N, C-alpha and C positions, 0 to 999 in steps of 0.2 A: 534476553533469551540465553539459554545455555548453549554450550558448544559454539562459542563465538570463534570464527575462523579468520585468520589473517591471511587473506589470499595474496598471491603474487601480483595480480593485476587489479589494483584497487581502482574502481571506476566511480568517481565522485563528480556530481554535476553542480554542487553548490556547497560552499564552505561557510559555516556560521562565523568563523573568524579567519578570513583569508590571510595568507602570508603577506608580509610586508614587501616582499620583492619576488620576482619570478626566478625560476632556475637559471643558473649561469648559461646553460646551453639549452634554450627553449626549444629550438628546432629538433634537437636530438631527443629531448623529453617527449615531444609531441609524436615522434615517429616510433618511439619504443613501445613494444607490445606490453612490457611489464609495468609501464606507468601510463595507462591510458587516460586521457582527459575527454570528457563527454562532449560530443558535437552538439548535444542538445542543451548545453549550459546556458544559463541566463545570468545577466549582470545585475547586481544589487542596485536598487534605486538610490541615487545619490542626490536627488532633487530636494527642495525644501519641504515637500510634502511626502512624508514617509509612507510606505505601504501599511495596510491595516495590521499585518502581522510583522513584528520587528525582525523576524528571521526570513521573511518572504523575499524571493527574488523579485526584481522590479518588473519583469515582463512575463506574461503568460504565453503558453504555447499550446498546441493541440496535436493529437496523433503522434505523440513523442514515442520513439522506438529506440530502446537502449538494450543492447545485447553484449555480453562480455564473458570471457572465461573466468575472470576474477570477480571480486566483490563489486556490487553496485550500491552506492550510497549517495544520498542527496536530498534536496528539497525541490520539489517540482510543483509548479503553479500551472494548473490546467484550465483553459477556457474552451469548453466543448462546443461553443457556438462559433469559434474561429474557423473561417473557411480557408482550406488549404488546397491549392491546385494539385492535380495528380502528378504534375512534373516535379513537385517537391516531396512526394511520398514514395517510399519504397514499397516492397510487396507487403501484403497483409499476411502476417505470420500465422494467423489462424485459418487462412484459406479465403478464397474469394466469395464463398457462400455464407460467410459469417461476418457479423459486424466488426469493423476495425476498432480496436480499443483506443480510447483517447490517451491512454498511457500504457505502454507495453514494456515490461521489464523481464529479462531472462538471463540467467547465468547458464553457461554451457560447459562448465568444467567437467561435469560428469559424462558428457558425450565423448570427450577425447580421453579422459582418464577417470575411470570409475572410482578411484581412491582419492581424487581431488575434490575439495568442497569449496563453494563460494556462496556468500550470503547476500541477501537484499535487505537494505534497511533505509528508512527515510520518512519524510513527511510529504504528503500530497495535499495541496490546497486546491480545492475546486471552487471556482469563483462565480458560478452561475447562481441565479435566484431560485427560489423554491418552485417557481412555475416552469423553469427550464427543463428540457429533457435530461434524464439522468446521465451522469458521466460513467464511462466503462473503464475500469482499472484492472489491469491484468499483471500478475507477478508470478513467475515460476523460477524456482531455485533448486540447486542440488543440496543446499543446506538451509539455514534458518531464513525465514521471511518475517520482517518486522516493519509494519506500515502504520503510520498515524495519518488518518484522513480527517481533514478539517474542512468545514463548509460554512464560512462566515455568513452567507446569505441563504443557507438552507437548501442548496441544490442536492438532489438525490444522487445515489451512486449504486452501480453494480460492481462488486468487488470479487475478483476471482484470484485465489491464491493456491499455489501448490508447492509443497516441499518434499523432496524425495528422501532426504536423510536427516532432516532437522525438524524444528518446530515452527509454528506460526503464531505471531502475536499481532493482533489487530486492535488498534485504538480508533474508535468510531465516534462520530458526532452524536450528541444526545438526541438529535432530531431523527436519527435513523429509525425507520419504521418499515419493516418488511420481513420476508422469510430468510432463514439462515440454514444452509445445507452443509453439514459437516461430515467428513469421512476421516477417521483416524485409525490406523492399524494397531499401534502399540502404545500411544500416549493418551492421557486423559484430556477432557475438555474442562478448562478452568475459566470461570467467570468472576469478575469483580462483584462485590456485593450490590453495587448500584445497578449494574447490568442485569444481574439475576432478578432484581425486583421488577424488571420490565420484560421478563423472559417467559415465553409460553412454549411448552413441550408438546409436540404432536406425535413424535416417535423417537425412541432412543434405544440403542443397543450397543454392544461392545465395540462396534466399528463406526459409531457416529450417531447421527440422528437428524431430524428435521424440526426446526424451531421457528418461532416468530418473535421479533423484538418490537416493543412499542404497543400502542393502543390498537387492539385488533378490531374492535367494533368501529365500523365506518371506514375501515381501511380499503374496502373493495373485496378483500378475500372473504369477508363475512357473507358475501352473496353466493358463496359456493361455486358451482360450475358456471354460473352466469358470467363470472369474471374470467375470461379465457386468456387474456394477455395482461401480464403484470409489468408495469413500467415504473414502479417505485424502487425503493431501496432493496438490495438483495446481496447476500454473501454466499459464495461457494468456496469452501476451504477444505483442502485435502492435505494431510500430513501422514506420510507413510511410516515414519519412524519416530515422531516426536509429538509433543503436546500441542494443543491449540488453545490459545489464551485470548480472551476478548475483554476489553475494558473501554471506558470513555476516554476520548482524546484529551479532555480537560481535567481528568482526575489527578489529584495531587498525590505524589509519593511521600509517605511519612516514614522517616527513618527512626527506628526504635533504639534510642540510645539508653544509657544508664538511667538518666532522669525520667525518660518516658516510661521505662519499665517500673521505676519506683512509684510513679503516679498511678499506673495501672494496677 
C-alpha cells in the first residue's frame, strides 16, 4: 500500500524471523509505550510436526483485542470455536448489543493527535472448517489497512475494515462467496484480474458500490427476500481518503524486469 507509515509505537504480535536474542533490558522494553509488545502474542510451534502454514503461530486464540497508538503488525491465528470465559475478556469495543469480533484491531493515533498516522498490516489465519460459523474480523486504522485472510479448511468470514486517511488492501481466499459493500470517498476500487472474473456488480457510484463475489446461483441470495439472514462470507470496507484494493491471498506477484519486458 502507499503511504506506509513508520509509527513510533510498533505493535507486532508475530515475527516471521524472530531476533536471535531478547533486548538487553527486557523489563524496560516491556514497560515502554514506544515499544509495545502484544499481550496476544503466540509462540511459534517448535515441535516435530510443523503447522500447515510455515509462518503460522503454533497456537490459535479467539476474541483477540489489540489496540495501540502506533502500528499494529502481525500474524494471527483465530479459532472462532474456542470458548473463552468472560473473566478473560475485556469490554466489547463495538458495544454490548453487537457481536464481539473474533479479532479486533484498532489504531488510536488519530484520536489523540489528528496529524499522527498508524497502520494495520498482517495475516489472519482462520482455522475452522467450511461448516463452522463464520469468523468476524474487524480492523480500524487512522492510516493504511492491509490484511491477508487465509482459510485452509474453508471457514467463512465477515471482514470489516475502515481507514480514515489511507487505503485498504484485502487479500481474500478463493473460496470467498458473498456480498461486498464498499465506500470510498476519494480513491478508486482496484481488483486483480482473477477477482474481477468472479465479480458481480449490483450498484456502483463515485463513492463506492455493492457487489457479490463468487457463484451467485445457489448462494442463498438468489432466493431474493426469502433469505433474510446472511451467515456466509461478507466484506464491509470504507476508505475515506485512499483506494480499496482486493486480490486473492494466493496470487503470485510478478516483478517485470528487463527480461520480462523483452518477452512481452
